[in-house]
ZAMARGU-4260 file (C-alpha; in steps of 0.2 Angstrom, whole numbers, plus 5000, padded with zeros to 4 digits):
<rodrens>
0) 5604/5497/5315 | 5602/5483/5328 | 5616/5490/5339 | 5608/5507/5339 | 5591/5500/5343
5) 5598/5490/5358 | 5607/5506/5364 | 5591/5516/5364 | 5582/5502/5373 | 5596/5500/5386
10) 5595/5519/5389 | 5577/5517/5393 | 5580/5502/5404 | 5594/5511/5413 | 5583/5526/5417
15) 5569/5514/5424 | 5582/5504/5434 | 5590/5519/5442 | 5572/5526/5447 | 5566/5509/5454
20) 5583/5507/5463 | 5581/5524/5472 | 5563/5523/5475 | 5559/5504/5477 | 5574/5494/5481
25) 5583/5506/5493 | 5567/5509/5504 | 5563/5491/5504 | 5581/5487/5510 | 5577/5499/5524
30) 5562/5488/5528 | 5572/5472/5527 | 5585/5479/5539 | 5571/5484/5551 | 5565/5466/5550
35) 5582/5460/5556 | 5585/5473/5569 | 5582/5470/5587 | 5581/5483/5600 | 5594/5476/5611
40) 5602/5461/5602 | 5607/5470/5586 | 5605/5460/5569 | 5596/5443/5570 | 5581/5433/5566
45) 5572/5436/5583 | 5558/5446/5575 | 5555/5432/5562 | 5553/5419/5576 | 5542/5430/5586
50) 5530/5434/5572 | 5530/5416/5565 | 5526/5408/5582 | 5514/5421/5587 | 5496/5416/5590
55) 5485/5416/5575 | 5498/5422/5562 | 5498/5406/5552 | 5479/5406/5552 | 5479/5424/5546
60) 5490/5419/5532 | 5479/5404/5527 | 5464/5416/5528 | 5472/5428/5517 | 5476/5415/5504
65) 5458/5408/5504 | 5449/5424/5503 | 5461/5432/5491 | 5461/5417/5480 | 5442/5416/5480
70) 5440/5434/5476 | 5453/5434/5462 | 5444/5419/5454 | 5427/5427/5455 | 5433/5444/5450
75) 5442/5437/5434 | 5427/5427/5430 | 5415/5442/5431 | 5427/5453/5422 | 5428/5440/5408
80) 5409/5439/5407 | 5408/5458/5405 | 5422/5459/5393 | 5415/5445/5382 | 5398/5454/5382
85) 5407/5469/5375 | 5417/5461/5362 | 5408/5445/5357 | 5389/5449/5357 | 5378/5458/5345
90) 5370/5469/5359 | 5368/5487/5357 | 5383/5499/5358 | 5374/5509/5372 | 5372/5494/5382
95) 5391/5489/5380 | 5396/5507/5384 | 5385/5505/5400 | 5395/5489/5405 | 5411/5498/5402
100) 5406/5512/5413 | 5398/5502/5427 | 5413/5490/5428 | 5426/5504/5432 | 5414/5514/5444
105) 5422/5507/5460 | 5439/5513/5455 | 5432/5531/5455 | 5429/5530/5473 | 5442/5529/5488
110) 5443/5512/5495 | 5441/5519/5512 | 5423/5521/5509 | 5420/5503/5503 | 5417/5496/5520
115) 5405/5510/5525 | 5396/5507/5509 | 5393/5489/5512 | 5388/5492/5530 | 5376/5505/5526
120) 5369/5494/5512 | 5369/5477/5519 | 5370/5480/5537 | 5356/5477/5550 | 5350/5495/5546
125) 5356/5496/5529 | 5347/5503/5514 | 5346/5487/5505 | 5341/5478/5521 | 5327/5490/5523
130) 5321/5488/5505 | 5321/5469/5506 | 5314/5469/5524 | 5328/5458/5531 | 5347/5456/5531
135) 5352/5446/5516 | 5368/5439/5523 | 5381/5442/5537 | 5392/5455/5531 | 5407/5452/5543
140) 5421/5440/5540 | 5423/5430/5524 | 5407/5435/5516 | 5410/5454/5518 | 5428/5452/5513
145) 5424/5443/5497 | 5411/5456/5492 | 5422/5470/5496 | 5437/5463/5487 | 5427/5458/5471
150) 5420/5476/5470 | 5438/5483/5474 | 5447/5473/5460 | 5434/5471/5447 | 5439/5487/5438
155) 5457/5482/5436 | 5453/5465/5430 | 5440/5471/5418 | 5452/5484/5411 | 5466/5471/5408
160) 5454/5458/5400 | 5444/5471/5390 | 5460/5479/5383 | 5468/5462/5377 | 5451/5456/5370
165) 5452/5471/5358 | 5468/5465/5350 | 5461/5447/5347 | 5459/5444/5328 | 5441/5437/5327
170) 5444/5430/5309 | 5451/5414/5317 | 5433/5410/5324 | 5427/5409/5306 | 5442/5397/5302
175) 5438/5387/5317 | 5420/5385/5312 | 5425/5380/5294 | 5436/5367/5301 | 5421/5359/5310
180) 5426/5363/5328 | 5413/5363/5341 | 5407/5379/5348 | 5417/5375/5364 | 5432/5371/5354
185) 5431/5387/5344 | 5429/5397/5361 | 5444/5388/5369 | 5455/5390/5354 | 5451/5408/5348
190) 5447/5416/5364 | 5453/5407/5379 | 5470/5402/5372 | 5475/5420/5367 | 5469/5427/5383
195) 5477/5414/5394 | 5492/5425/5399 | 5480/5440/5402 | 5469/5430/5413 | 5483/5424/5423
200) 5489/5442/5425 | 5472/5447/5430 | 5471/5433/5443 | 5488/5437/5450 | 5485/5456/5450
205) 5468/5455/5459 | 5475/5441/5471 | 5488/5453/5477 | 5477/5468/5478 | 5466/5458/5490
210) 5480/5450/5499 | 5488/5466/5503 | 5473/5477/5506 | 5470/5482/5524 | 5456/5495/5523
215) 5442/5483/5519 | 5446/5470/5533 | 5447/5485/5545 | 5429/5489/5542 | 5421/5472/5539
220) 5434/5458/5542 | 5427/5453/5559 | 5436/5439/5567 | 5441/5432/5550 | 5459/5439/5553
225) 5470/5441/5537 | 5488/5445/5536 | 5485/5463/5530 | 5476/5466/5547 | 5491/5458/5556
230) 5502/5470/5547 | 5491/5485/5551 | 5491/5480/5570 | 5510/5479/5570 | 5513/5495/5560
235) 5499/5505/5567 | 5494/5497/5583 | 5492/5505/5599 | 5511/5501/5602 | 5519/5500/5584
240) 5532/5487/5582 | 5541/5492/5566 | 5553/5477/5567 | 5538/5464/5568 | 5528/5474/5555
245) 5543/5474/5543 | 5544/5455/5545 | 5525/5453/5541 | 5528/5464/5525 | 5543/5453/5520
250) 5533/5438/5522 | 5519/5445/5511 | 5531/5447/5497 | 5536/5429/5496 | 5521/5424/5485
255) 5527/5436/5472 | 5541/5424/5468 | 5528/5411/5463 | 5518/5423/5453 | 5534/5428/5443
260) 5537/5410/5439 | 5519/5407/5434 | 5519/5422/5422 | 5535/5418/5414 | 5529/5400/5410
265) 5513/5408/5403 | 5522/5420/5393 | 5524/5407/5379 | 5505/5407/5377 | 5504/5425/5372
270) 5498/5426/5354 | 5503/5440/5342 | 5492/5444/5327 | 5500/5451/5311 | 5483/5460/5307
275) 5467/5463/5316 | 5452/5464/5305 | 5434/5467/5311 | 5421/5454/5307 | 5403/5452/5309
280) 5399/5441/5323 | 5388/5426/5321 | 5370/5429/5327 | 5365/5420/5342 | 5350/5426/5353
285) 5354/5413/5366 | 5371/5419/5368 | 5366/5438/5368 | 5352/5435/5380 | 5363/5425/5392
290) 5377/5438/5392 | 5364/5452/5393 | 5356/5445/5409 | 5373/5440/5417 | 5381/5457/5414
295) 5365/5466/5420 | 5366/5456/5436 | 5384/5461/5439 | 5380/5479/5435 | 5365/5480/5447
300) 5375/5472/5460 | 5389/5485/5459 | 5377/5500/5457 | 5366/5494/5471 | 5380/5494/5484
305) 5386/5512/5480 | 5368/5519/5479 | 5369/5522/5498 | 5382/5535/5494 | 5369/5545/5485
310) 5356/5543/5499 | 5365/5544/5516 | 5373/5562/5514 | 5356/5569/5509 | 5347/5563/5525
315) 5349/5571/5542 | 5355/5556/5551 | 5354/5539/5544 | 5344/5528/5548 | 5335/5538/5562
320) 5331/5555/5554 | 5329/5552/5535 | 5322/5569/5530 | 5330/5577/5516 | 5344/5590/5520
325) 5359/5598/5512 | 5367/5602/5528 | 5381/5589/5526 | 5386/5597/5509 | 5386/5614/5517
330) 5397/5609/5531 | 5410/5601/5519 | 5410/5616/5507 | 5411/5629/5520 | 5428/5622/5526
335) 5440/5635/5520 | 5454/5622/5518 | 5444/5611/5506 | 5449/5621/5490 | 5467/5620/5493
340) 5466/5601/5497 | 5456/5598/5482 | 5468/5608/5471 | 5483/5598/5479 | 5474/5582/5474
345) 5471/5587/5456 | 5489/5593/5454 | 5496/5577/5461 | 5485/5566/5451 | 5489/5575/5434
350) 5507/5575/5437 | 5507/5557/5442 | 5497/5552/5427 | 5509/5561/5415 | 5525/5555/5421
355) 5518/5538/5426 | 5511/5535/5409 | 5528/5539/5401 | 5537/5527/5413 | 5525/5513/5410
360) 5526/5515/5391 | 5545/5515/5391 | 5545/5499/5402 | 5532/5491/5390 | 5543/5495/5375
365) 5558/5486/5382 | 5548/5470/5386 | 5536/5470/5371 | 5544/5478/5356 | 5563/5475/5358
370) 5575/5460/5356 | 5585/5464/5372 | 5589/5449/5383 | 5576/5440/5393 | 5586/5445/5408
375) 5582/5463/5406 | 5564/5460/5401 | 5562/5448/5416 | 5569/5462/5427 | 5555/5474/5422
380) 5542/5460/5424 | 5549/5457/5441 | 5548/5475/5446 | 5530/5476/5440 | 5525/5461/5451
385) 5535/5467/5466 | 5526/5484/5465 | 5510/5475/5464 | 5513/5464/5480 | 5519/5478/5491
390) 5505/5486/5502 | 5504/5504/5500 | 5505/5506/5519 | 5522/5497/5518 | 5528/5508/5504
395) 5523/5523/5514 | 5532/5517/5529 | 5547/5512/5519 | 5548/5530/5512 | 5545/5537/5530
400) 5561/5527/5535 | 5571/5531/5520 | 5567/5550/5516 | 5564/5557/5533 | 5576/5572/5536
405) 5579/5574/5517 | 5573/5587/5505 | 5559/5575/5499 | 5550/5574/5516 | 5533/5581/5516
410) 5534/5587/5498 | 5522/5584/5483 | 5536/5576/5474 | 5537/5561/5487 | 5518/5559/5485
415) 5519/5558/5466 | 5534/5546/5466 | 5525/5535/5478 | 5510/5534/5467 | 5520/5531/5452
420) 5529/5516/5461 | 5513/5510/5470 | 5502/5509/5454 | 5515/5504/5441 | 5510/5486/5439
425) 5493/5488/5430 | 5498/5502/5418 | 5513/5492/5413 | 5503/5476/5410 | 5490/5486/5400
430) 5504/5494/5389 | 5513/5477/5388 | 5498/5467/5383 | 5493/5481/5370 | 5510/5482/5362
435) 5512/5463/5362 | 5496/5461/5352 | 5502/5473/5338 | 5509/5467/5322 | 5527/5460/5326
440) 5534/5465/5309 | 5531/5484/5310 | 5548/5488/5316 | 5556/5477/5302 | 5545/5485/5289
445) 5549/5502/5295 | 5568/5499/5295 | 5567/5493/5277 | 5559/5509/5273 | 5574/5518/5281
450) 5567/5523/5298 | 5578/5519/5314 | 5570/5512/5330 | 5566/5529/5337 | 5556/5535/5322
455) 5548/5518/5321 | 5541/5519/5339 | 5536/5538/5336 | 5528/5536/5319 | 5521/5518/5319
460) 5519/5510/5336 | 5514/5525/5347 | 5500/5531/5336 | 5493/5514/5337 | 5495/5514/5356
465) 5487/5531/5359 | 5470/5524/5365 | 5480/5512/5378 | 5491/5527/5383 | 5475/5537/5387
470) 5468/5522/5397 | 5484/5521/5407 | 5484/5540/5410 | 5466/5538/5416 | 5471/5524/5427
475) 5485/5533/5435 | 5474/5549/5437 | 5460/5540/5445 | 5470/5530/5457 | 5481/5545/5462
480) 5464/5554/5467 | 5458/5539/5478 | 5473/5532/5486 | 5477/5534/5504 | 5486/5519/5512
485) 5503/5525/5507 | 5500/5544/5508 | 5494/5544/5525 | 5512/5543/5531 | 5519/5555/5518
490) 5506/5569/5516 | 5511/5584/5527 | 5500/5598/5533 | 5505/5609/5518 | 5503/5594/5505
495) 5487/5587/5512 | 5476/5578/5498 | 5457/5575/5498 | 5459/5557/5504 | 5468/5562/5520
500) 5455/5574/5523 | 5442/5560/5522 | 5454/5551/5535 | 5452/5566/5547 | 5433/5565/5545
505) 5433/5546/5549 | 5443/5550/5565 | 5429/5562/5570 | 5415/5549/5565 | 5408/5561/5552
510) 5403/5548/5539 | 5390/5559/5531 | 5404/5571/5526 | 5415/5556/5521 | 5401/5552/5508
515) 5400/5570/5502 | 5419/5570/5499 | 5418/5553/5491 | 5405/5560/5479 | 5416/5575/5475
520) 5430/5562/5470 | 5418/5552/5461 | 5412/5566/5450 | 5429/5572/5447 | 5435/5555/5442
525) 5419/5552/5431 | 5422/5568/5422 | 5441/5563/5419 | 5436/5546/5413 | 5423/5553/5402
530) 5436/5565/5393 | 5449/5551/5393 | 5437/5538/5385 | 5431/5550/5372 | 5449/5554/5367
535) 5453/5535/5367 | 5438/5530/5357 | 5442/5544/5344 | 5460/5538/5343 | 5455/5520/5342
540) 5444/5524/5326 | 5459/5532/5318 | 5470/5518/5322 | 5459/5506/5313 | 5458/5516/5298
545) 5476/5521/5295 | 5489/5511/5285 | 5508/5512/5286 | 5511/5527/5275 | 5498/5537/5284
550) 5504/5533/5301 | 5521/5539/5296 | 5513/5556/5291 | 5502/5558/5306 | 5511/5550/5320
555) 5525/5562/5323 | 5514/5577/5327 | 5503/5567/5339 | 5517/5559/5348 | 5526/5576/5349
560) 5511/5583/5358 | 5511/5569/5370 | 5529/5570/5374 | 5528/5589/5377 | 5514/5585/5390
565) 5526/5573/5398 | 5540/5586/5398 | 5528/5598/5407 | 5524/5584/5419 | 5542/5581/5423
570) 5545/5600/5425 | 5530/5600/5437 | 5538/5586/5447 | 5554/5596/5449 | 5545/5612/5454
575) 5535/5603/5467 | 5550/5595/5475 | 5552/5609/5487 | 5534/5605/5493 | 5534/5621/5503
580) 5520/5634/5504 | 5520/5653/5507 | 5515/5649/5525 | 5532/5642/5531 | 5531/5653/5547
585) 5515/5645/5553 | 5516/5633/5568 | 5511/5616/5562 | 5501/5606/5576 | 5499/5587/5574
590) 5485/5581/5586 | 5476/5565/5589 | 5462/5575/5599 | 5444/5573/5596 | 5434/5587/5587
595) 5428/5595/5603 | 5446/5597/5609 | 5452/5603/5593 | 5439/5617/5593 | 5443/5622/5611
600) 5461/5624/5606 | 5457/5634/5591 | 5446/5645/5601 | 5460/5648/5614 | 5473/5652/5601
605) 5461/5663/5590 | 5455/5673/5604 | 5473/5677/5611 | 5481/5684/5595 | 5486/5668/5586
610) 5473/5667/5573 | 5480/5663/5556 | 5497/5658/5563 | 5495/5640/5565 | 5488/5624/5555
615) 5481/5609/5564 | 5482/5592/5556 | 5473/5577/5565 | 5478/5559/5565 | 5472/5543/5573
620) 5482/5539/5589 | 5492/5525/5582 | 5495/5534/5565 | 5502/5549/5574 | 5512/5538/5586
625) 5520/5529/5571 | 5525/5546/5564 | 5532/5552/5581 | 5542/5536/5583 | 5548/5534/5565
630) 5552/5553/5561 | 5558/5560/5578 | 5564/5578/5576 | 5562/5576/5557 | 5544/5577/5559
635) 5535/5592/5551 | 5525/5597/5566 | 5532/5610/5578 | 5520/5605/5592 | 5510/5590/5595
640) 5495/5585/5607 | 5495/5567/5610 | 5491/5553/5622 | 5504/5555/5636 | 5511/5538/5636
645) 5515/5540/5618 | 5523/5557/5621 | 5534/5548/5634 | 5539/5534/5622 | 5543/5546/5608
650) 5554/5556/5620 | 5563/5541/5627 | 5567/5534/5610 | 5570/5550/5600 | 5573/5564/5613
655) 5562/5575/5602 | 5553/5587/5614 | 5559/5603/5623 | 5557/5606/5641 | 5542/5618/5643
660) 5547/5636/5647 | 5531/5640/5657 | 5525/5634/5674 | 5514/5619/5674 | 5504/5617/5691
665) 5497/5600/5688 | 5488/5590/5702 | 5498/5574/5697 | 5516/5574/5692 | 5520/5575/5673
670) 5537/5576/5664 | 5545/5593/5661 | 5543/5591/5642 | 5523/5590/5642 | 5508/5596/5650
675) 5491/5588/5650 | 5476/5595/5640 | 5462/5582/5643 | 5458/5566/5652 | 5446/5555/5642
680) 5435/5542/5650 | 5428/5526/5644 | 5410/5521/5646 | 5396/5509/5640 | 5387/5516/5625
685) 5369/5509/5620 | 5357/5511/5605 | 5341/5513/5614 | 5331/5508/5599 | 5341/5492/5597
690) 5339/5488/5615 | 5321/5490/5615 | 5318/5481/5598 | 5328/5466/5605 | 5321/5466/5623
695) 5339/5468/5630 | 5341/5473/5648 | 5351/5488/5652 | 5369/5483/5658 | 5375/5491/5673
700) 5393/5485/5673 | 5406/5479/5661 | 5404/5461/5669 | 5386/5461/5663 | 5393/5462/5645
705) 5399/5444/5647 | 5381/5438/5649 | 5376/5426/5635 | 5360/5437/5632 | 5371/5450/5624
710) 5379/5438/5611 | 5380/5446/5594 | 5375/5463/5601 | 5392/5470/5608 | 5406/5480/5600
715) 5422/5483/5608 | 5440/5488/5603 | 5455/5478/5602 | 5469/5484/5613 | 5482/5477/5601
720) 5477/5492/5589 | 5468/5505/5599 | 5472/5513/5616 | 5453/5515/5619 | 5452/5497/5624
725) 5464/5500/5638 | 5451/5510/5647 | 5440/5494/5648 | 5454/5482/5653 | 5460/5494/5666
730) 5443/5494/5674 | 5442/5475/5674 | 5459/5472/5681 | 5457/5485/5694 | 5440/5478/5700
735) 5443/5459/5698 | 5461/5456/5697 | 5470/5449/5682 | 5462/5431/5683 | 5445/5438/5686
740) 5448/5451/5672 | 5452/5437/5660 | 5436/5427/5664 | 5425/5443/5661 | 5435/5448/5645
745) 5434/5431/5638 | 5415/5432/5639 | 5415/5450/5632 | 5425/5444/5617 | 5414/5429/5614
750) 5399/5440/5614 | 5407/5453/5602 | 5412/5440/5589 | 5415/5449/5573 | 5414/5466/5582
755) 5431/5467/5590 | 5437/5482/5581 | 5453/5490/5577 | 5448/5508/5578 | 5443/5517/5594
760) 5428/5525/5586 | 5422/5509/5577 | 5410/5503/5592 | 5401/5520/5593 | 5400/5520/5574
765) 5392/5503/5574 | 5380/5508/5588 | 5375/5523/5578 | 5372/5512/5563 | 5362/5500/5572
770) 5374/5486/5569 | 5375/5482/5587 | 5366/5488/5602 | 5380/5490/5615 | 5398/5497/5613
775) 5412/5502/5624 | 5420/5519/5619 | 5424/5537/5624 | 5411/5545/5635 | 5411/5562/5628
780) 5407/5556/5611 | 5391/5547/5618 | 5387/5562/5628 | 5387/5573/5612 | 5377/5560/5602
785) 5363/5560/5615 | 5363/5579/5616 | 5361/5579/5597 | 5345/5569/5598 | 5352/5552/5592
790) 5345/5536/5600 | 5361/5535/5610 | 5363/5534/5629 | 5378/5529/5640 | 5380/5520/5656
795) 5394/5523/5668 | 5400/5505/5673 | 5400/5500/5691 | 5419/5496/5689 | 5422/5514/5686
800) 5426/5526/5672 | 5445/5525/5669 | 5454/5539/5659 | 5469/5542/5648 | 5477/5559/5647
805) 5482/5568/5632 | 5497/5581/5633 | 5504/5595/5623 | 5523/5595/5619 | 5534/5606/5608
810) 5546/5598/5596 | 5565/5602/5598 | 5572/5606/5581 | 5587/5615/5588 | 5590/5631/5579
815) 5575/5628/5568 | 5563/5627/5582 | 5548/5638/5580 | 5547/5650/5595 | 5529/5653/5593
820) 5526/5634/5596 | 5530/5636/5615 | 5519/5652/5616 | 5505/5643/5608 | 5507/5628/5620
825) 5506/5640/5635 | 5491/5648/5628 | 5482/5632/5626 | 5485/5627/5644 | 5482/5644/5652
830) 5467/5649/5641 | 5459/5633/5634 | 5456/5623/5649 | 5440/5631/5654 | 5431/5626/5638
835) 5440/5609/5637 | 5433/5605/5654 | 5416/5607/5648 | 5419/5592/5637 | 5432/5582/5648
840) 5426/5586/5666 | 5441/5579/5676 | 5452/5592/5684 | 5470/5591/5679 | 5478/5607/5687
845) 5478/5615/5704 | 5464/5626/5707 | 5452/5617/5695 | 5436/5610/5700 | 5429/5595/5691
850) 5414/5599/5681 | 5400/5592/5691 | 5387/5593/5677 | 5397/5582/5665 | 5405/5572/5679
855) 5405/5553/5676 | 5397/5542/5690 | 5413/5534/5696 | 5429/5541/5690 | 5444/5531/5694
860) 5463/5530/5692 | 5473/5514/5688 | 5484/5511/5703 | 5500/5509/5692 | 5508/5522/5681
865) 5502/5521/5663 | 5517/5516/5653 | 5520/5508/5636 | 5527/5493/5646 | 5511/5491/5656
870) 5501/5493/5640 | 5511/5478/5632 | 5507/5468/5647 | 5489/5471/5646 | 5489/5467/5627
875) 5497/5450/5631 | 5482/5447/5644 | 5470/5452/5630 | 5477/5440/5618 | 5475/5426/5630
880) 5456/5429/5631 | 5453/5428/5612
</rodrens>
């Protein structure tokens, strides 16, 4: 019997081991190889030396440990208070249900909206700031990160602690009191002691979620740089360095070794109860009132931050035109692609939840309900911790390196597998904690009654775990609906999900629409959570009532149903592996262009016979650059429109573009494989209301921005992560030389402080939101905002309006090259330039005249050719000024 049991357990272990070998170990080996690979010197440690000695890296690591540690401590404490209120007070059931719902609310929303919610709540023009009449605290840097991380990780911590508390036998509290223990001793022995392992798991889990998150620091990190933002800059910066980024990713994994050791030590403190019996809690008004007030304060804090999501989308333009409108909802739901994207998200989330739940359950059975060696159990525990420590962005890039050119590329299957791996840790820990708290003698009793191990699991263990299985299903479903960090590199045009749609809107600065889609995800997840919770509660009641004989009678049917659902999930996974749609003949266009340029290109194509024959997917410049450099000719796109210097770099590295088959009569010389479509200029952008409110003089030059009177009122982009900043630095170097540029730029950075941004659109976003009065960004965006009636104006600096061109190029896929791509590229150049010039006025082709109406005051061209090497030189100059 024992031999058979071990055989079945080892079979489960083998399946899990093969899965994680293929979809965790091998891709991460690719990352390790990348970290050791130099462009010219082969294999070595040069990348490690460069990263570890780079300016500010060790400070960023220290900052990460500080804020992640503080956040994990605060989160675990708050989650414990909430869970204690639910399980150890005599407060009403409805109030306890409200606590459980409020605690998990943040996980129902995509993390990409957290930073915006905090800015629109606690910023200078935020909802709560207006209600209180003043800004309560500075939201940038440590304060904002702490708040954002606590909100982000509270649901995970609460679910872990709340689940384990449900399996603590409260009878020992009576025994402790009868033995004369003090209230504190009773609390420590009967509650803290059994929870020690779970509390440690909560701390470690939330620590690494904070340590590896890059979305929140990108929004409100300010100058408090963390290691995740360094990783973001290396992987997704204006010139991606995958070697250095891989080094940062490897360094971020080192703390997992410590966490594995700590959890192994604390494993001996886990307590198993032979029986869990409900008791009537001791009455204590002081305890109940204290817990009620504390939990209410926590809930109000959470709900107040997200209240802005229910306000901003219903206003014309927060905070300047606050009259009620449904226009933003209409704009979103009139998007013809929304239904397909939403359906994709639901399908991916459901299949992820089904297969992921079976995987987590199988893993937990090996570690919590078997007698296999500690080595095998430790392997699964290590896998869980490793998956928790790897940032989603790194998993996405690892999959990009590993599966580009394979049948998995741009499929639903790779999205589902990525989600299963990325979110494995918490479901596994939930299942393990639940199974560990069950009666340890069930298997022995069942075997004495004639059941083998498989029947025991099906008839006895699983029926008692159904409520936790439903919670795990819910966790996978919700996280699959809200995740974006990994999928941004893996979702193709045909497999786009709703969070990647939000990313598109962020690129276009459509934050009202972002909140609308966030509400759609919220309502979907809330409905799912409601259904799953009702089923879990119903199952929990049945679990508490059945005895061993009844379990044997009822368990098989219920588990068979669940297993059948899993089979359906596995089948769906196989069916989606192809990941293709019926529109294979469509031309896929990847673009980093702004909304105006996208619309102009669409008009040119639609009006000239190509309507319905193409699909455009937009990316940020660095994201698309990363895909070009990493995927090469394996990229899904048939055609790209992209910053010209990136096109040049991708061609030099991957030889991925065809020579254009039509005449291109440009004013300046361009390579034979691309043709320019726009030239984007930089300018000074101001919020006229903020300028007047703070009595600030209007700047006339970039040099003025270094004046002390503007300290705290300026936002600029960092050239390390955004090419928009290059327009500012070109102007300074051209006018003042490198030494003079350093002096001015140092003053600008000092005035910007926490508002040196990673995104090119961020300065305009903060100017719009009233967070700063002055920003440097793209001119055409400011022109559009002013025309739209917002309190936005622009000043063309005396140093000149410098520009970057974006070009169209056709991907060379050999025999698989889509012939229509070349025709569409020609159509855009020959038929789209007139409309494009109305937004981007500079002439690019012979015979064109610069649009005088929208012409900048002082257009200039940098005296040297714009290349990646020159950009890297200017990045080094910028670093010296910080």
